[in-house]
VOLO-143923 format. One line per 3 residues: number of its first residue (from 1); their letters; for each residue x, y, z negated of N, C-alpha, C, CB. Coordinates in Angstrom, 3 decimals. Each point is the difference from the previous one (the first is absolute). Glycine has a CB too. Layout:
BEGIN
NUM = A = X:Y:Z:X:Y:Z:X:Y:Z:X:Y:Z; ...
END
This chain:
BEGIN
1 = VDY = -30.541:-16.667:-1.776:1.247:-0.457:-0.345:0.831:0.446:1.156:-0.791:-1.954:-1.431; 2.073:2.078:1.053:1.084:0.339:1.115:-0.132:-1.198:1.114:1.818:1.249:-1.814; -1.520:-1.012:2.923:-0.036:-0.839:1.163:1.258:-1.233:-0.109:-1.069:2.274:1.470
4 = ACT = 1.986:-1.768:-2.201:1.156:-1.163:-0.038:0.038:-0.766:-1.386:1.521:1.451:1.626; -2.693:-1.025:-2.303:-0.208:-0.778:-1.273:-0.291:-1.607:0.131:-0.922:2.265:-0.861; 1.469:-3.137:0.137:-0.246:-1.379:0.220:-1.053:-0.331:-1.264:2.542:-0.590:1.274
7 = PEE = -3.257:-0.505:-1.075:-0.843:-0.477:-1.183:0.634:-0.273:-1.232:-1.301:-0.894:1.537; 2.417:0.548:-1.571:0.784:-0.337:-1.325:0.374:1.352:-0.692:1.050:-2.245:1.006; -0.755:3.178:-0.204:0.249:1.452:-0.721:-1.338:0.473:-0.644:1.856:0.751:1.782
10 = VQQ = -3.020:-0.901:-0.999:-1.288:0.427:-0.560:-0.244:-0.737:-1.212:-0.898:0.548:2.163; 1.157:-1.729:-2.034:-0.321:-0.841:-1.213:0.792:0.386:-1.182:-0.550:-1.852:1.448; 1.816:2.209:-1.286:1.026:0.368:-1.053:-0.568:1.343:-0.578:2.158:-1.165:1.217
13 = HFQ = -2.585:1.954:-0.460:-0.561:1.350:-0.355:-1.202:-0.135:-0.962:0.749:0.909:2.270; -1.575:-1.773:-1.923:-1.421:-0.314:-0.697:0.200:-1.113:-1.173:-1.352:0.485:2.368; 2.631:-1.117:-2.446:0.248:-0.901:-1.017:-0.253:0.409:-1.493:1.556:-0.775:1.649
16 = SCG = -1.459:1.993:-1.787:0.040:0.517:-1.404:-1.582:0.024:-0.474:2.338:1.561:0.410; -3.259:-1.631:0.560:-1.418:0.057:-0.316:-0.696:-1.267:-0.364:0.021:1.812:1.452; 0.647:-2.850:-0.850:-0.699:-1.425:-0.453:0.557:-0.955:1.078:-2.403:0.953:-1.065
19 = TVN = 2.109:-2.100:0.987:0.323:-1.029:0.889:-0.552:0.227:1.245:0.171:-1.455:-1.701; 0.848:1.610:2.790:-0.589:0.220:1.418:-0.133:-1.454:0.559:1.144:2.447:0.460; -2.503:-2.504:0.165:-0.221:-1.436:0.566:0.303:0.084:1.512:-1.886:-0.649:-1.765
22 = RVT = 1.706:1.644:2.391:0.227:0.107:1.499:0.206:1.547:0.391:-1.515:-2.194:0.441; 2.431:2.427:0.565:0.031:1.411:0.537:-0.197:-0.256:1.496:1.632:1.107:-1.842; -2.382:-0.271:2.503:-0.228:-0.016:1.360:-0.020:1.359:0.590:-1.181:-2.039:-0.317
25 = ILT = 2.184:1.996:1.274:0.306:1.368:0.749:-0.667:-0.169:1.335:2.340:0.508:-1.129; -3.277:0.338:1.268:-0.775:-0.109:1.441:0.865:0.492:1.100:-2.256:0.403:-1.043; 2.110:-1.199:2.197:0.614:0.480:1.334:-0.777:-0.019:1.147:1.882:-0.712:-0.800
28 = DKF = -1.588:1.639:1.720:-0.954:0.149:1.234:0.135:-1.372:0.741:0.301:2.707:0.310; -0.838:-2.709:0.962:0.143:-1.029:1.063:1.203:-0.159:0.398:-1.912:0.372:0.699; 2.933:0.385:-0.694:1.471:-0.091:0.325:0.692:-0.466:-0.944:-0.093:1.607:1.277
31 = GQP = -0.407:-1.792:-2.536:0.789:-0.441:-1.291:0.848:1.099:-0.533:0.106:-2.338:0.811; -0.498:3.728:-0.669:0.647:1.011:-0.561:-0.725:0.434:-1.385:0.810:0.665:2.405; -0.381:-0.297:-3.478:-0.731:0.224:-1.068:-0.786:1.345:0.077:1.642:-1.424:-1.195
34 = KGF = -2.908:1.348:0.417:-0.867:1.058:0.156:0.119:1.125:-1.031:-1.414:-1.643:1.037; 2.149:1.148:-2.145:0.373:1.024:-0.940:-0.862:-0.178:-1.228:0.711:1.595:1.833; -1.346:-2.695:-1.908:-0.506:-0.273:-1.291:-0.074:-1.461:-0.383:-1.212:2.040:0.276
37 = AYV = 0.746:-2.285:-1.632:0.372:-1.453:-0.466:-1.199:-0.194:-0.841:2.717:-0.019:-0.027; -2.900:-1.338:-0.165:-0.957:-0.591:-1.147:0.798:-0.668:-1.065:-1.854:-0.434:1.636; 1.693:0.643:-2.912:0.722:-0.574:-0.952:-0.949:-0.754:-0.936:1.767:1.755:0.267
40 = EFV = -1.838:-3.007:-0.372:-0.890:-0.908:-0.713:0.689:-0.382:-1.255:-1.063:-0.865:2.092; 0.363:1.086:-3.135:0.436:-0.489:-1.342:-0.605:-1.181:-0.571:0.419:2.159:-0.354; 0.111:-2.894:-0.672:-0.469:-1.108:-0.425:-1.098:0.549:-1.070:2.253:-1.495:0.547
43 = EVD = -1.823:2.494:-1.488:-0.867:0.531:-1.114:-0.753:1.183:0.711:1.655:-0.674:-2.092; -2.865:0.952:1.506:-1.035:0.886:0.325:0.635:1.309:-0.665:-2.156:-1.795:0.092; 2.838:1.745:-1.123:0.340:1.160:-0.737:1.128:0.675:0.534:-0.892:-0.972:-1.870
46 = AVQ = 1.722:0.415:3.005:1.169:0.352:0.598:-0.438:1.228:1.140:1.147:-2.621:-0.491; -2.522:2.441:0.884:-0.378:1.022:0.812:0.102:1.221:-0.650:-1.337:-1.395:1.134; 0.702:1.683:-2.378:0.019:1.178:-0.742:1.510:0.557:-0.011:-2.081:-0.842:-1.434
49 = NAL = 2.943:-0.091:1.052:1.408:0.446:-0.243:0.646:0.377:1.400:0.221:-1.568:-2.154; -0.722:1.023:3.457:0.651:0.178:1.256:-0.441:1.540:0.280:-0.048:-2.701:0.911; -1.263:3.113:-1.392:-0.533:1.298:0.451:0.917:1.003:-0.555:-2.399:-0.739:0.105
52 = LLN = 3.016:0.432:-1.327:1.006:1.028:-0.512:1.005:0.283:0.589:-0.539:-0.498:-1.633; 0.940:-0.358:2.670:1.128:0.352:1.134:-0.487:0.659:1.137:1.188:-1.884:-0.574; -2.526:2.550:0.545:-0.211:0.860:0.844:0.946:1.113:0.210:-2.021:-0.735:-0.456
55 = ESE = 2.288:1.238:1.814:1.016:1.005:0.168:1.442:-0.369:-0.340:-1.806:1.482:-0.443; 2.169:-2.596:0.057:1.398:-0.487:-0.118:0.723:-0.011:1.314:-0.694:-1.378:-1.894; 2.082:1.210:1.776:0.700:-0.011:1.221:0.582:-1.410:0.280:0.503:2.467:-0.309
58 = LHG = -0.457:-2.884:1.664:0.571:-1.371:0.425:0.568:0.349:1.263:-1.646:-1.597:-1.133; 2.895:1.471:1.266:0.946:0.174:1.243:-0.198:1.439:0.529:-0.145:-2.554:0.705; -0.034:3.476:-1.741:-0.067:1.394:0.154:-1.381:0.619:0.502:2.442:-0.265:0.411
61 = RQL = -3.554:-0.747:-0.399:-1.280:0.332:0.378:-0.963:0.045:-1.223:0.510:-1.005:2.252; -1.308:1.926:-2.326:-0.954:0.053:-1.163:-1.150:-1.060:0.282:0.520:2.598:-0.471; -0.740:-3.359:-0.485:-1.192:-1.056:0.045:-1.234:0.591:-0.386:1.446:-1.810:-0.550
64 = KVS = -2.509:1.422:1.219:-1.349:0.272:-0.430:-0.692:-1.473:-0.323:-0.121:2.345:1.521; -0.113:-2.572:-2.786:-0.383:-1.078:-0.612:-1.582:0.084:-0.336:2.462:-0.252:-0.841; -3.279:-0.793:1.366:-1.366:0.113:-0.363:-0.361:-1.549:-0.068:-0.552:2.474:1.154
67 = AKR = -0.666:-2.468:-1.877:-0.437:-1.487:-0.269:-0.779:-0.260:1.270:-0.189:0.001:-2.718; 0.152:-1.446:3.135:-0.877:-0.454:0.991:-1.377:0.080:-0.383:1.678:-1.371:0.748; -2.516:2.007:0.206:-1.402:0.111:-0.401:-0.479:-1.526:-0.015:-0.416:2.513:1.075
70 = TNI = -0.684:-2.854:-1.722:-0.707:-1.241:-0.029:-1.353:0.189:0.657:1.211:-0.701:-2.085; -1.475:-0.179:3.028:-1.311:-0.004:0.492:-0.912:-0.484:-0.805:0.800:-0.134:1.887; -2.207:0.987:-1.927:-0.973:-0.377:-0.932:-0.957:-0.817:0.981:0.262:2.121:-1.787
73 = PGM = -0.721:-3.206:1.215:-0.854:-0.748:0.771:-1.259:0.483:0.163:1.167:-1.654:-0.603; -1.716:1.512:1.847:-1.329:0.669:0.374:0.029:1.413:0.463:-0.927:-1.433:-1.605; 1.971:2.024:1.614:0.295:1.485:0.313:0.063:-0.095:1.550:1.428:0.734:-2.281
76 = KQY = -2.327:-0.209:3.154:0.308:0.258:1.340:0.656:-1.024:0.761:0.079:2.099:-0.695; -0.501:-3.217:0.820:0.693:-1.131:0.372:0.075:0.101:1.786:-0.921:-1.502:-2.450; -0.108:2.141:2.946:-0.033:0.040:1.612:0.283:1.552:0.425:-1.904:-2.094:0.224
79 = RGR = 2.859:2.140:0.585:0.470:1.274:0.473:-0.342:0.043:1.579:1.955:0.131:-1.899; -3.177:-0.183:2.073:-0.286:0.199:1.341:-0.259:1.536:0.585:-0.896:-2.358:-0.366; 0.432:2.540:1.438:-0.340:1.318:0.397:-1.362:0.353:-0.628:1.342:-0.235:2.169
82 = PSN = -1.612:1.665:-2.388:-1.336:0.304:-0.519:-0.960:-0.160:1.169:0.879:1.618:-1.802; -2.042:-2.114:1.471:-0.914:-0.093:1.084:-0.506:1.015:0.678:-0.416:-1.574:-0.997; 0.256:1.774:2.178:-0.372:0.993:0.904:-1.531:-0.316:0.433:2.565:0.339:0.800
85 = PYF = -3.626:0.488:-0.964:-1.190:-0.375:0.360:-0.319:-0.195:1.697:-0.515:1.197:-2.345; 1.422:-0.369:2.890:-0.103:0.029:1.516:0.621:-1.258:0.655:0.109:2.542:-0.084; 0.873:-3.192:-0.502:0.691:-1.162:0.516:-0.307:-1.355:-1.028:1.969:1.749:1.124
88 = RSR = -3.154:-2.249:-0.892:-0.453:-1.182:-0.880:0.568:-1.043:0.756:-2.190:0.844:-0.998; 2.381:-0.993:2.260:0.524:-1.102:0.646:1.261:0.496:0.730:-2.301:-1.137:0.205; 2.917:0.316:0.611:1.141:0.275:0.841:-0.339:1.037:1.020:0.827:-2.285:-0.350
91 = RPF = -2.082:2.337:0.720:-0.348:0.977:1.059:-0.654:1.271:-0.685:-0.364:-1.947:1.771; 1.016:3.067:-1.161:-0.535:1.368:-0.811:-1.579:0.269:0.287:2.484:1.198:0.273; -2.974:-0.441:-0.890:-1.426:0.342:0.086:-0.220:0.964:1.252:-0.271:-0.261:-2.637
94 = MPA = -0.314:-0.165:3.623:-0.173:0.807:1.187:-1.588:0.331:0.094:2.163:-1.140:1.244; -2.518:2.444:-1.120:-1.361:0.376:0.097:-0.479:-0.376:1.456:0.305:1.919:-1.785; -1.651:-2.292:1.993:-0.230:-0.326:1.376:-0.106:1.205:0.917:-1.108:-2.003:-0.813
97 = FYP = 1.322:1.783:1.829:0.225:1.014:1.146:-1.375:0.166:0.887:2.660:-0.716:0.118; -3.297:1.638:-0.097:-1.224:0.333:0.811:0.339:0.989:0.924:-1.506:-0.515:-1.734; 1.328:0.042:3.053:0.397:1.253:1.072:-1.140:1.072:-0.134:1.214:-1.621:1.896
100 = PYG = -0.930:2.789:-1.721:-0.927:1.048:0.072:-1.091:-0.056:1.084:1.818:1.221:-0.933; -1.683:-1.856:2.068:-0.886:-0.317:1.177:-0.181:-1.478:0.107:0.768:2.028:1.233; -1.758:-2.175:-0.673:-0.342:-1.322:0.424:0.657:-0.361:1.190:-2.035:0.205:-1.015
103 = YG = 2.175:-1.626:1.250:0.689:-0.570:1.379:-1.036:0.046:1.128:1.576:-1.680:-1.280; -1.378:2.655:2.117:-0.764:-0.230:1.007:-0.645:0.878:0.641:-0.041:-1.576:-0.894
END
């Protein structure tokens, strides 16, 4: 959405799709809008109607409308690093050092 857009204007734009429950325009840590918003509808059918407004214009900017993805329970819950066989603990694998000659 346009950076000067208010939640009320976004709600009015999507009002024809169904009853809008909430509009959230995301901002950065300084309070400046990031340029996208979430629109939550009361009815599930309203999402399909909202997808028809893809590439429509609001404040002179073309909107990209997509449905929010839903998380599937049990699908890749842990996102850790892939295990490395050489680094099993915090200390890296170090081969033993044997000097080529004896001490003496």
